[in-house]
N, C-alpha and C positions, 0 to 999 in steps of 0.2 A: 420056190422059185419067186422070188418079186414082179408082180403085175406093172409093168413100168410104159408109162407113156413120155414120147419122145417130144409136145409141145408140154404137157404138165411137168418135168421132172428132170428136163437133159437140154434143150431148148427154150431157155425159161427159168421160173418168171419172170417178167419185167418189172425192175423194183430198185429200190436205192442201195448204195453202195453204203459200206467196204463191203459186207460179207450176209452172203445169202444167207447160211447158217444163223446170221446174226440177226439181218433185217424181214427176211421173206419170211421166215419159218414161223419167228414169234409173231410176226403179222398176221398169218394163217391162222396161228391159235390163239390170239387173240380173238378175232373174227369169231371162229368156232365158239369159246367160250362166251361171247357176249349172246349170240342165238342160244345156247344151252342153259346160262341163265334168264331169259325170257325178257328181261327190263335191262333199262339204261343202269350201267352200274354206276354206284356213288363209290364202293370202296376196294382196293383191290390192294392185294398183299402178296410180294413175289417171292417166294422164296430161291434162295439157288446157295449149290451147295459150295462152301470155302476152297473144298480142293478141285472145286472143275473149273475147264480149260474158260466155262462162260465165266465163271468168277472174276477172271483175268481184266475181260474183257468186254462186257455188257454194257456199259456205258461208252465207253473210247467207241465202241461197232456198233452202236445204234439200237444194239436188244431194247432198251427200254421206251428209248420213240418209238421203235415200230409195234411193241405190245401194245402200251396208250392208243397208238391209233389204229388196230385193232379191235379192244374193246371200246373203242369211241365209234368204229364202221367207218372210218376216216379211210382211204386208200391211201396205199403205201407211197405213190407219187404226188400225192397232193403237196403244192408249195407249202402250207403249215408244219410241214414233217418236223425239220429243225427246230421245232419251239413249241413240241406235242407236252414237254414236264410242265414250262411256264400253262400252256392253254391248259391243259387237263382240268384243274381246280375252275376254269369260266365254263366247263362241260358239266359242271357236278361230281366230277369225281376225283377222291382221294388216292393216290398211287405211292405205295414206298415198295423199295426195294432193299429185301435183306440179307446177307450172306449167313447160312445157319444149315448144318445138318440134318437131313430127314432119310426118313426107311426108303423111299422109295428112287433115290437117286440111283441112276442103275447107267449112266450115260454121262458123257461130258458135257452136254448141252442139257441136261435137264433140269427143269424149274418143277416148283409146285406154288400153282394157283388158289389163290383163297378170294372168292367174291363175292359182294353184296348189292342186289340190284334195289334202287328205288321202290320195287313194290315189297322190299321187306325180303324175299328169295336171295337162297344163299348155295353157293357151288363152288367144290374144289375138287381142282385138276390137277394128274400129276403128267406133263406132256413134254417130250421132248421131240429137238430140231435136229435133227437126221442128218442134213448137208444138202446144198443145193436147193435148198426153200422145200423141200419134204420135210413131212414131221408127223407123230404120234400122238396122239392123245392116249394115256398109259391108262389110266383109271378114273374116275370120276363118282365126287363119295366115297370113294375106298372101294369103289367094286369095279373089278378087273378089264377092260375091254380094249378093242382100238380101232381106232376114231386117224384116219390120213387123210380126211380133209378133200376124196374124192365120190363121195356119195353123201345121200340124205341120211339122217341118224335122227333114229326114235326109241328117247329111253323114256322106261316107265315103271314107275315104282308098285308095287302091292301090296295091303297092310300083308301081314305073317299067318292073320287069323281070317284072310280069307283065302278062297278056295284061286288057285292063282293061272286054273285051265281056260278059262274066258279070254282074257288077257293073252296066253300066248297062243291059242288056238288063232284071235283075231289078228296079231302078230304076224304070223307063219305064212297066213291067206298075202301076207304083204311083200315078206320076208322070209322065206324059208329057212333060213339060215340063221333066226334071233337067236340068241344064247340066255341063260338064265343064268344068275349068281342070287344066293342065299346071304342076307345079313344079318345082325341081332335084332333090325326092326323092321324088316322089308326082305320082299321077292325083288328082283331088281331086270328088269329084260332090256336085252338090245339086241336093236333091230336096224339092220341099214338095207338101204334098196337104189339101184340109178333112177329110181322114177318116185318125182313128189310126191308126197301124202297130199290130199285132200283135207280142207277143212273139215268135211264131212266124217269124214276119218278119224280124224283128230276129236271131233266131238265124240262120237262113238266110242274112240278108247275110252276119256274120259269119263263116259257115264256108268264104261264096267265097275262092277261090285269089288269095293276095295282098293280100287286106285286112287293111290294118293298125290301122285304128281307123274305131267307125261310133260318130261323135257326133248327140243328138237335142235339139228341143227343143219343147215343147207351147205353143200360143198363150195369149196373155197376152190375150185378148180374143175375139169371135165369131167364127167361120169365115166367109168370105161366098164359104157355097155357091150359091145362087144369080145371077139376073141382073138387071142395074138397067131398069127398067120405064122410063127418062126417062137421056138424057143429056146434055140442057140444058132452062135453061125455057122456049124455047118449048115444047119437044115435056112439062114437066111442065100448061101451060099447055093444051095441046090435050089433054092424058087428061083432066085438071078438068073440062075443061068438056064433053065426050065424054059425062062418068062422071055430073057433076051437083055433083064432089067440092068439097070447100074446099082450101085449102093443108093444113090437119093433116091430112087422110082421104088424102090423096093421098100425104102426106109416109110416113105408117104402111103405108098400100098399097106403093109403095117398099122400105122395111124389110124387111116381110113377104116382098117376093120376094126380096129378096137376099140376107137369113140365113136363109132358109126354116126360122124357126120359128112358132109357133103364133102367132097375133094376141093372144089372153089373155095367154100370158108375154109380148110385149112391152111391152104396156098397164101389164104388172106393171112390167116394169123402169124405162119410164116414171114411173111413179107414184111409186116408190124415188126416182128423182132430183128428185122436185117435194118427197117429203118432208124430204131433204135438206138445200135449198132454203129451204125454210120454215122449218126450225130454225136454221137458219142467220141467220137472219131474225133468228128470236123471241131466239135468243142471244144477237145484238149488241144486243139493243136490253136485254135483261136484265143479264147477266152475260160481257159483253165480257171478254178476255184481254186481256194485254197484249200491246200493236206497238212495233216499236221507231222509231219517228218520232212516229206523232200519236198522241193520247188520244182515246179513243174520246170520240165527239161527235153521234151517231144519233139516242139518247136526249132530247136536248136540243133540237132540230131540231123531232118532233115534240110535245115540252112547249111549246115555244114556237107553236108553230102552234096546239096546244091552247086558249093566251090570248090566241088573238086578238093579237102579237104582230108576226107579220109583216104585209107589206104585201100579199101575193099568195096564197100558202097554199095549201091545195087537195089535188085529187089528186096534181097536178105533183110539189107540195114532199112529198108523205106517201111515195110513189115514189122518190125521190131518197133521203130519210134512210131507208127500207128496204137500197135497193141501199146504202146506205152501212155497213148494220146487218153486211150477209152481209160486209162488205168487212172490217170489224175480226174479221171471225172469221175469214178469209183472212188477214189481214198475222200475225195471231197464231199461224200454222199448225194453224189449226182444219179438223176438215173442211169439207169447201164439194164444190159440182160444178160443174168445168168447164164454160162453156157461153159462149165456148167453150172460154175456157182459164181459169185461175187467175188473171191478171191485170184478166181483166173477169166474175167470177163473182158480182158484185152486182148486174149489169141487172137480167138475166133474174128472180131472183128479187124483184127487187124490183118489175118491172111485174107480176109473179105475185101476191105477196102481196096487192099495191092491189088488182089485181083479183078477189080473193078477197074482201079484209076491205071493201073501201068499194063493191066492186058485187055481194060477192054470188054471184060466178062459182061453179058448185059443184066440187069437186073432179073428175067425170070431164070439166069444160069445158075446167078448167086443165091436163089431159092434152093432152089435143085442142089447146089453144093451144101445148103444150111441142115437139108433133110439126109443126106451123106454122112455128113458131121455127128448129127444125131443117133444114125445106125449104130455110130462107134460108142458114142459117151449112154444108149441103151445094151449095149454087150455089158459095158462097164458097171453100170445100176442094178441089172438083172442082179448078177454074180457077187459085189462088193458094196461099194457106197462112194459118195462122194464128199463124203467129212473127211477132212482134214485130220478132226480128233481124234478119228478112228487108224486112218491109214497114211496121215503122211500127208507131203505137196504132191506125191506122185497122182493120187486120186483127185487132185482140183487141178494147179497148173499141167501138169503131167497129163492126164483127159484132156485138157483142152488143146496140150498141142495135141495128141494123137485123132482128137476130131477135126483137128485142121488140116492135119494131114491128110486124113480123107474127102475133106474139099478140095484140096488144091487138085488130088487125084479125079474128082468129079470133073471140075474144073475143064482138066485137061486131056476129058475123053477118057480117061482109063476105067476100066472093070470094077465089078463090086470084089473079087478077088484082093486085086491089087490095092484098091483103097485100105483094106483090113488090114493087110501086108504091111502097108505105108504106116499104117495106125500104132501096129505090133510093134513097128523099129521103134518107134517116139518112145510107148510104154518101156519097151526096154531099155530104151538108155534114161530112163531117168527114173527107174525100180530105184524104192531106197530113196527118194528123196524126203527129209524132212523136214515138218513146218515149222518153224522158227523164228515170227514175227517177232522182229524188234519192239518192244515197249508194248507187246500184245493190240500193233495197230498194223492195219493191211496194205502195209505201201514199202516197208525192206524184208525182205527180198523179194518181195512180189512184182513189184514193175521191173526191177531186171529179169527175173525167171517170168513173167509172161512173155517181155522183149523177144528172148531168147526162144521162146518154145515157137513164139510164130516163126521165127529165120528156122528153128530145126523142122518145123511142119513142113514147109519150103523142100528143105534137104534130103530129108526121110522121102516126101513124093516122088521128088527128082531121081534118088536111089531105085525105089523101086517099079516105077517107070522105065530105066535106064536097063534094067534086068537083072539089079541087086534081089538075090530068093532068100525070102524069109523060112526061117528055119522054124520057128513055135510061133502055130496060129493064132491068131487073137483070142482064142478064149482060154486057152493054156496062159498065155502072157498075163491074161486080165486076171487068171484065177494064182498065179507068183505075185502079182500086184497085189494079190488081197493079203496074201502070208505074208509076203513083207511088211507090209505095212502092221499089220496086228504083232508083227515082233520089236516094234521099234518102242522104246519107254516115252510113258506119256510127257518126260519132257521136250520128246521132238516131235510131239504131238500139239501142235495147236499153243501150248498152256505156256508160251515164251518164257519156260526154265529151261532152255539148252539151244545151242548152236550159237549162232550170231548173235542170236537176246542176252547173251551171257557177257559178251564181248566190251570191256571198257569202252570204248568209242562209239558202241551201238546205243549203252545204256549211256548217254551223256549225251546225246541228241537235242540239240532243245525240242522244243514243241513249237513250233512255228506259229498254233492257233491260240496260246497260250499268254505271246509276246503283245 
């Protein structure tokens, strides 16, 4: 079972659109790669398998910009981000991207990165962006390992003709689960810990007999120092019943135990994410930037509703419009909060801004609702994935709708069980939804799906609060979602080779950013 943090993996990261798999993930990979290289990179070659989903959209979705930003140590939210390809040479970096087969390609978002630093050092990585900004570095210089970005990392090479025991003993004193692999010319040790290695420790390792190289990397997210309070939703609900907790309170207690950070700091981090979401809605309604396929339309929907021109209107429509506004910002490469992904970054902002604006929810209550939403994403990520490349749109926008339903139940004063049932109901009604992004761009049908799932979040919350009895609990539903998603052919999983992406009208849509 995966170890999942709500702030690391579910509500966040704060990123640039349009896709967390394609901006947040590659940025984290680039940042760790820079650390492992140990000096300023001067040459980078990135190889992408030509049949992967990444090959279809790595440029249109900004993966190249994000990876270069990470390699240069420039934050993803920096205003220079859109120009990173042009700016890289001014930082002394020559970067190129190549579509070619490579044997390690085992994921739709696999990449092989070959780096050279200004000190002459070289390093080769096989990395995967696995959904929602989560990453896996699966090998370094051909040595298998697993780096996820939530621990301090030490990699130590020892010449084959030297005893490895001193290095292994030293490393296991810092990281008991240190792993060893043997290559053609060296022994290779991979150690990781939540505690940062001291400079004295690093110097001592470098001075050991036979040590030829020491590589280090810092975490790009909060280390998971503690233990999980619960391992599944059944245990969560038992704990909530025992303590009289709502779903949001249970989620906050979980994160406090896992990250071992003060509750005040955790609340501040979640409030920061709320601010990013609400600003994305406001900017999308007032000053939306240019997208690639769609013209901004969220504000016109609200104006039509205000003028009485719609058949129904009401909070459901307003939530949908606000979700679409946040997606306008996401689609234009603006700053959003993955919740749980960039492609689904409109749903929860649409729900929360409606709860605040139309129902008078306080900021404190909104933050609590976000924690409830995080508990649902936690249940999914622990058992499945946030990657549409693996399981289709149901684990991105579908997941956001489920999370939004839980947030709405929390805001209405419902129980943890009701929040989980509302979330399960959304999943059950989005199961099997495909990821068929038109022209490989996160706009069509992503905008309308974010809008409709924001509305569905309120509907399913109302159903459960009104007495609907959910027959299949959340974890069983998540397992079914995962199973169905993996049955989808790759043409329907973020490759733009099926569904709406093949419709003549969709293929003929003009690129507004190229006119």
